[in-house]
MDTraj code that builds the backbone (N, CA, C; nanometers):
import mdtraj as md
import numpy as np

residues = "UNK UNK UNK UNK UNK UNK UNK UNK UNK UNK UNK UNK UNK UNK UNK UNK UNK UNK UNK UNK UNK UNK UNK UNK UNK UNK UNK UNK UNK UNK UNK UNK UNK UNK UNK UNK UNK UNK UNK UNK UNK UNK UNK UNK UNK UNK UNK UNK UNK UNK UNK UNK UNK UNK UNK UNK UNK UNK UNK UNK UNK UNK UNK UNK UNK UNK UNK UNK UNK UNK UNK UNK UNK UNK UNK UNK UNK UNK UNK UNK UNK UNK UNK UNK UNK UNK UNK UNK UNK UNK UNK UNK UNK UNK UNK UNK UNK UNK UNK UNK UNK UNK UNK UNK UNK UNK UNK UNK UNK UNK".split()
xyz = np.array([
    [0.0824, -0.1197, 0.0000],
    [0.0000, 0.0000, 0.0000],
    [0.0870, 0.1265, 0.0000],
    [0.1939, 0.1209, 0.0800],
    [0.2848, 0.2358, 0.0900],
    [0.3490, 0.2648, -0.0458],
    [0.3870, 0.1601, -0.1181],
    [0.4486, 0.1773, -0.2500],
    [0.3499, 0.2406, -0.3478],
    [0.2267, 0.1999, -0.3380],
    [0.1238, 0.2569, -0.4245],
    [0.1054, 0.4057, -0.3960],
    [0.1049, 0.4430, -0.2688],
    [0.0926, 0.5836, -0.2316],
    [0.2127, 0.6645, -0.2811],
    [0.3333, 0.6079, -0.2701],
    [0.4533, 0.6763, -0.3189],
    [0.4484, 0.6933, -0.4705],
    [0.4073, 0.5885, -0.5407],
    [0.3966, 0.5962, -0.6862],
    [0.2928, 0.7005, -0.7263],
    [0.1817, 0.7020, -0.6554],
    [0.0766, 0.8002, -0.6832],
    [0.1294, 0.9429, -0.6596],
    [0.2001, 0.9644, -0.5508],
    [0.2552, 1.0964, -0.5194],
    [0.3550, 1.1398, -0.6259],
    [0.4420, 1.0475, -0.6676],
    [0.5393, 1.0819, -0.7730],
    [0.4678, 1.1144, -0.9037],
    [0.3671, 1.0367, -0.9353],
    [0.2902, 1.0613, -1.0575],
    [0.2207, 1.1970, -1.0540],
    [0.1621, 1.2301, -0.9402],
    [0.0964, 1.3609, -0.9252],
    [0.1977, 1.4748, -0.9362],
    [0.3136, 1.4571, -0.8757],
    [0.4176, 1.5601, -0.8811],
    [0.4662, 1.5799, -1.0245],
    [0.4854, 1.4693, -1.0974],
    [0.5281, 1.4801, -1.2383],
    [0.4208, 1.5479, -1.3220],
    [0.2957, 1.5135, -1.2974],
    [0.1860, 1.5742, -1.3731],
    [0.1772, 1.7240, -1.3438],
    [0.1922, 1.7611, -1.2193],
    [0.1879, 1.9030, -1.1824],
    [0.3039, 1.9791, -1.2473],
    [0.4232, 1.9184, -1.2479],
    [0.5387, 1.9826, -1.3112],
    [0.5172, 1.9959, -1.4614],
    [0.4623, 1.8929, -1.5226],
    [0.4343, 1.8971, -1.6671],
    [0.3331, 2.0080, -1.6989],
    [0.2328, 2.0227, -1.6147],
    [0.1336, 2.1281, -1.6333],
    [0.1992, 2.2664, -1.6233],
    [0.2881, 2.2852, -1.5243],
    [0.3591, 2.4125, -1.5115],
    [0.4450, 2.4388, -1.6361],
    [0.5119, 2.3349, -1.6851],
    [0.5941, 2.3492, -1.8063],
    [0.5083, 2.3884, -1.9263],
    [0.3929, 2.3259, -1.9388],
    [0.3036, 2.3572, -2.0508],
    [0.2549, 2.5016, -2.0438],
    [0.2222, 2.5479, -1.9244],
    [0.1784, 2.6865, -1.9082],
    [0.2916, 2.7832, -1.9455],
    [0.4137, 2.7487, -1.9063],
    [0.5286, 2.8324, -1.9404],
    [0.5489, 2.8361, -2.0920],
    [0.5397, 2.7209, -2.1570],
    [0.5576, 2.7158, -2.3021],
    [0.4436, 2.7881, -2.3743],
    [0.3255, 2.7815, -2.3192],
    [0.2130, 2.8535, -2.3778],
    [0.2381, 3.0043, -2.3734],
    [0.2899, 3.0518, -2.2617],
    [0.3209, 3.1944, -2.2492],
    [0.4281, 3.2349, -2.3500],
    [0.5284, 3.1512, -2.3681],
    [0.6343, 3.1800, -2.4649],
    [0.5766, 3.1806, -2.6059],
    [0.4911, 3.0842, -2.6361],
    [0.4299, 3.0767, -2.7687],
    [0.3449, 3.2007, -2.7956],
    [0.2688, 3.2433, -2.6970],
    [0.1863, 3.3638, -2.7137],
    [0.2728, 3.4871, -2.7375],
    [0.3835, 3.4968, -2.6659],
    [0.4746, 3.6093, -2.6859],
    [0.5346, 3.6054, -2.8266],
    [0.5703, 3.4872, -2.8726],
    [0.6234, 3.4721, -3.0081],
    [0.5208, 3.5187, -3.1118],
    [0.3963, 3.4728, -3.0960],
    [0.2921, 3.5106, -3.1914],
    [0.2661, 3.6612, -3.1885],
    [0.2670, 3.7200, -3.0702],
    [0.2453, 3.8645, -3.0595],
    [0.3587, 3.9408, -3.1285],
    [0.4821, 3.8962, -3.1087],
    [0.5953, 3.9608, -3.1751],
    [0.5866, 3.9450, -3.3258],
    [0.5462, 3.8278, -3.3706],
    [0.5338, 3.8017, -3.5145],
    [0.4268, 3.8931, -3.5751],
    [0.3130, 3.9026, -3.5092],
    [0.2057, 3.9892, -3.5588],
    [0.2489, 4.1361, -3.5582],
    [0.3211, 4.1770, -3.4547],
    [0.3713, 4.3137, -3.4486],
    [0.4689, 4.3430, -3.5616],
    [0.5550, 4.2473, -3.5902],
    [0.6518, 4.2633, -3.6984],
    [0.5801, 4.2751, -3.8325],
    [0.4833, 4.1897, -3.8565],
    [0.4097, 4.1952, -3.9825],
    [0.3324, 4.3259, -3.9978],
    [0.2735, 4.3719, -3.8889],
    [0.1997, 4.4991, -3.8914],
    [0.2961, 4.6144, -3.9206],
    [0.4115, 4.6136, -3.8564],
    [0.5109, 4.7178, -3.8778],
    [0.5597, 4.7178, -4.0225],
    [0.5813, 4.6016, -4.0786],
    [0.6234, 4.5918, -4.2184],
    [0.5156, 4.6436, -4.3125],
    [0.3904, 4.6089, -4.2860],
    [0.2799, 4.6574, -4.3696],
    [0.2693, 4.8101, -4.3646],
    [0.2772, 4.8658, -4.2446],
    [0.2670, 5.0105, -4.2298],
    [0.3816, 5.0815, -4.3018],
    [0.4999, 5.0252, -4.2890],
    [0.6158, 5.0860, -4.3539],
    [0.6047, 5.0764, -4.5050],
    [0.5594, 4.9626, -4.5531],
    [0.5427, 4.9474, -4.6975],
    [0.4427, 5.0493, -4.7518],
    [0.3338, 5.0683, -4.6810],
    [0.2343, 5.1670, -4.7235],
    [0.2936, 5.3078, -4.7226],
    [0.3724, 5.3378, -4.6211],
    [0.4342, 5.4699, -4.6120],
    [0.5327, 5.4920, -4.7265],
    [0.6096, 5.3900, -4.7587],
    [0.7082, 5.4039, -4.8653],
    [0.6430, 5.4142, -5.0025],
    [0.5265, 5.3549, -5.0186],
    [0.4583, 5.3592, -5.1476],
    [0.3755, 5.4863, -5.1663],
    [0.3548, 5.5567, -5.0587],
    [0.2761, 5.6795, -5.0659],
    [0.3472, 5.7784, -5.1579],
    [0.2737, 5.8295, -5.2525],
    [0.3291, 5.9253, -5.3482],
    [0.3051, 6.0662, -5.2963],
    [0.4113, 6.1432, -5.2924],
    [0.4023, 6.2819, -5.2475],
    [0.4146, 6.3711, -5.3696],
    [0.3244, 6.4659, -5.3856],
    [0.3371, 6.5584, -5.4994],
    [0.4716, 6.6302, -5.4915],
    [0.5444, 6.6224, -5.5982],
    [0.6776, 6.6817, -5.6006],
    [0.6724, 6.8176, -5.6708],
    [0.6461, 6.9180, -5.5913],
    [0.6332, 7.0536, -5.6468],
    [0.7693, 7.1194, -5.6623],
    [0.8544, 7.0920, -5.5648],
    [0.9876, 7.1517, -5.5727],
    [1.0904, 7.0588, -5.5101],
    [1.2141, 7.0939, -5.5263],
    [1.3218, 7.0082, -5.4780],
    [1.3219, 6.9954, -5.3266],
    [1.2852, 7.0983, -5.2562],
    [1.2817, 7.0937, -5.1096],
    [1.1814, 6.9891, -5.0618],
    [1.0643, 6.9801, -5.1273],
    [0.9650, 6.8789, -5.0914],
    [1.0183, 6.7387, -5.1183],
    [1.0858, 6.7225, -5.2302],
    [1.1418, 6.5928, -5.2662],
    [1.2477, 6.5514, -5.1642],
    [1.3331, 6.6439, -5.1257],
    [1.4372, 6.6137, -5.0280],
    [1.3774, 6.5808, -4.8911],
    [1.2768, 6.6556, -4.8523],
    [1.2114, 6.6301, -4.7239],
    [1.1449, 6.4930, -4.7247],
    [1.0809, 6.4581, -4.8359],
    [1.0169, 6.3265, -4.8475],
    [1.1214, 6.2161, -4.8421],
    [1.2329, 6.2371, -4.9102],
    [1.3403, 6.1378, -4.9091],
    [1.3970, 6.1199, -4.7685],
    [1.4191, 6.2294, -4.6977],
    [1.4695, 6.2207, -4.5604],
    [1.3710, 6.1458, -4.4707],
    [1.2431, 6.1750, -4.4869],
    [1.1404, 6.1080, -4.4063],
    [1.1406, 5.9579, -4.4339],
    [1.1553, 5.9206, -4.5599],
    [1.1566, 5.7786, -4.5941],
    [1.2849, 5.7111, -4.5442],
    [1.3952, 5.7817, -4.5460],
    [1.5189, 5.7260, -4.4916],
    [1.5071, 5.7080, -4.3405],
    [1.4453, 5.8042, -4.2736],
    [1.4232, 5.7919, -4.1292],
    [1.3317, 5.6733, -4.0989],
    [1.2284, 5.6575, -4.1808],
    [1.1365, 5.5451, -4.1629],
    [1.2109, 5.4134, -4.1795],
    [1.2963, 5.4064, -4.2795],
    [1.3741, 5.2848, -4.3033],
    [1.4653, 5.2549, -4.1835],
    [1.5303, 5.3579, -4.1303],
    [1.6185, 5.3397, -4.0151],
    [1.5401, 5.2907, -3.8935],
    [1.4253, 5.3505, -3.8689],
    [1.3414, 5.3083, -3.7559],
    [1.2929, 5.1646, -3.7750],
    [1.2542, 5.1311, -3.8968],
    [1.2082, 4.9955, -3.9255],
    [1.3208, 4.8948, -3.9024],
    [1.4393, 4.9256, -3.9485],
    [1.5521, 4.8346, -3.9305],
    [1.5807, 4.8117, -3.7828],
    [1.5808, 4.9198, -3.7046],
    [1.6060, 4.9071, -3.5609],
    [1.4981, 4.8220, -3.4946],
    [1.3738, 4.8518, -3.5268],
    [1.2624, 4.7791, -3.4649],
    [1.2626, 4.6323, -3.5056],
    [1.2852, 4.6051, -3.6329],
    [1.2836, 4.4654, -3.6772],
    [1.4019, 4.3881, -3.6224],
    [1.5184, 4.4520, -3.6116],
    [1.6335, 4.3836, -3.5522],
    [1.6051, 4.3428, -3.4082],
    [1.5435, 4.4348, -3.3322],
    [1.5092, 4.4046, -3.1931],
    [1.4088, 4.2900, -3.1844],
    [1.3046, 4.2980, -3.2664],
    [1.2007, 4.1955, -3.2627],
    [1.2551, 4.0612, -3.3102],
    [1.3351, 4.0617, -3.4168],
    [1.3915, 3.9365, -3.4673],
    [1.4817, 3.8699, -3.3644],
    [1.5598, 3.9491, -3.2953],
    [1.6461, 3.8946, -3.1916],
    [1.5633, 3.8259, -3.0830],
    [1.4576, 3.8920, -3.0413],
    [1.3701, 3.8345, -2.9380],
    [1.2993, 3.7090, -2.9898],
    [1.2553, 3.7144, -3.1168],
    [1.1858, 3.5991, -3.1748],
    [1.2801, 3.4794, -3.1864],
    [1.4067, 3.5024, -3.2197],
    [1.5039, 3.3925, -3.2277],
    [1.5219, 3.3264, -3.0916],
    [1.5263, 3.4076, -2.9868],
    [1.5365, 3.3528, -2.8517],
    [1.4135, 3.2678, -2.8194],
    [1.2964, 3.3185, -2.8563],
    [1.1728, 3.2437, -2.8299],
    [1.1694, 3.1144, -2.9109],
    [1.2157, 3.1184, -3.0355],
    [1.2187, 2.9975, -3.1182],
    [1.3116, 2.8939, -3.0565],
    [1.4263, 2.9374, -3.0074],
    [1.5183, 2.8436, -2.9416],
    [1.4510, 2.7764, -2.8223],
    [1.3773, 2.8551, -2.7464],
    [1.3070, 2.7995, -2.6305],
    [1.1966, 2.7035, -2.6752],
    [1.1201, 2.7426, -2.7760],
    [1.0105, 2.6573, -2.8234],
    [1.0618, 2.5301, -2.8904],
    [1.1780, 2.5368, -2.9542],
    [1.2329, 2.4185, -3.0207],
    [1.2605, 2.3053, -2.9232],
    [1.2830, 2.3371, -2.7969],
    [1.3109, 2.2327, -2.6993],
    [1.1891, 2.1434, -2.6733],
    [1.0697, 2.1930, -2.7050],
    [0.9494, 2.1135, -2.6815],
    [0.8699, 2.0860, -2.8082],
    [0.9111, 2.1473, -2.9192],
    [0.8361, 2.1325, -3.0438],
    [0.8770, 2.0050, -3.1174],
    [0.7855, 1.9544, -3.1994],
    [0.8153, 1.8406, -3.2841],
    [0.8984, 1.8853, -3.4032],
    [0.9457, 1.7896, -3.4820],
    [1.0313, 1.8204, -3.5975],
    [0.9627, 1.9142, -3.6966],
    [0.8348, 1.8877, -3.7276],
    [0.7622, 1.9725, -3.8224],
    [0.7471, 2.1139, -3.7683],
    [0.7148, 2.1254, -3.6406],
    [0.6983, 2.2569, -3.5797],
    [0.8311, 2.3317, -3.5761],
    [0.9398, 2.2605, -3.5491],
    [1.0717, 2.3242, -3.5456],
    [1.1055, 2.3818, -3.6832],
    [1.0793, 2.3037, -3.7882],
    [1.1073, 2.3498, -3.9242],
    [1.0230, 2.4728, -3.9576],
    [0.8962, 2.4710, -3.9182],
    [0.8078, 2.5844, -3.9451],
    [0.8549, 2.7100, -3.8703],
    [0.8931, 2.6932, -3.7453],
    [0.9414, 2.8071, -3.6669],
    [1.0692, 2.8647, -3.7270],
    [1.1616, 2.7779, -3.7635],
    [1.2883, 2.8244, -3.8216],
    [1.2642, 2.8973, -3.9523],
    [1.1709, 2.8485, -4.0340],
    [1.1456, 2.9128, -4.1637],
    [1.0811, 3.0496, -4.1461],
    [1.0025, 3.0684, -4.0412],
    [0.9402, 3.1989, -4.0177],
    [1.0396, 3.3035, -3.9778],
    [1.1374, 3.2631, -3.8981],
    [1.2361, 3.3595, -3.8497],
    [1.3467, 3.3686, -3.9501],
])
top = md.Topology()
chain = top.add_chain()
for i, resn in enumerate(residues, 1):
    res = top.add_residue(resn, chain, resSeq=i)
    for name in ("N", "CA", "C"):
        top.add_atom(name, md.element.get_by_symbol(name[0]), res)
traj = md.Trajectory(xyz[None], top)
């Protein structure tokens, strides 16, 4: 009877630990998805901004538009570098529990 109680206790402890691990991985997965969606939104907004046509009445307007687009590009690069770095860390963490197909999909996204 004592052995059965010990086995039951160990089983419950393992199940509780597995549940905590799953909750942790779920939080990491949600953070990854949020970063991915943020990156895609940022890329879409930047693409729209870069495609926006500005009436070119004079050279000063053209230069100002060019400077604004260069600033946008610089901000986008900084933001995407930060997000990509964080996403790579999250992918490394998720790869420890993901299956082969999921690992390949995660790697291809980043």
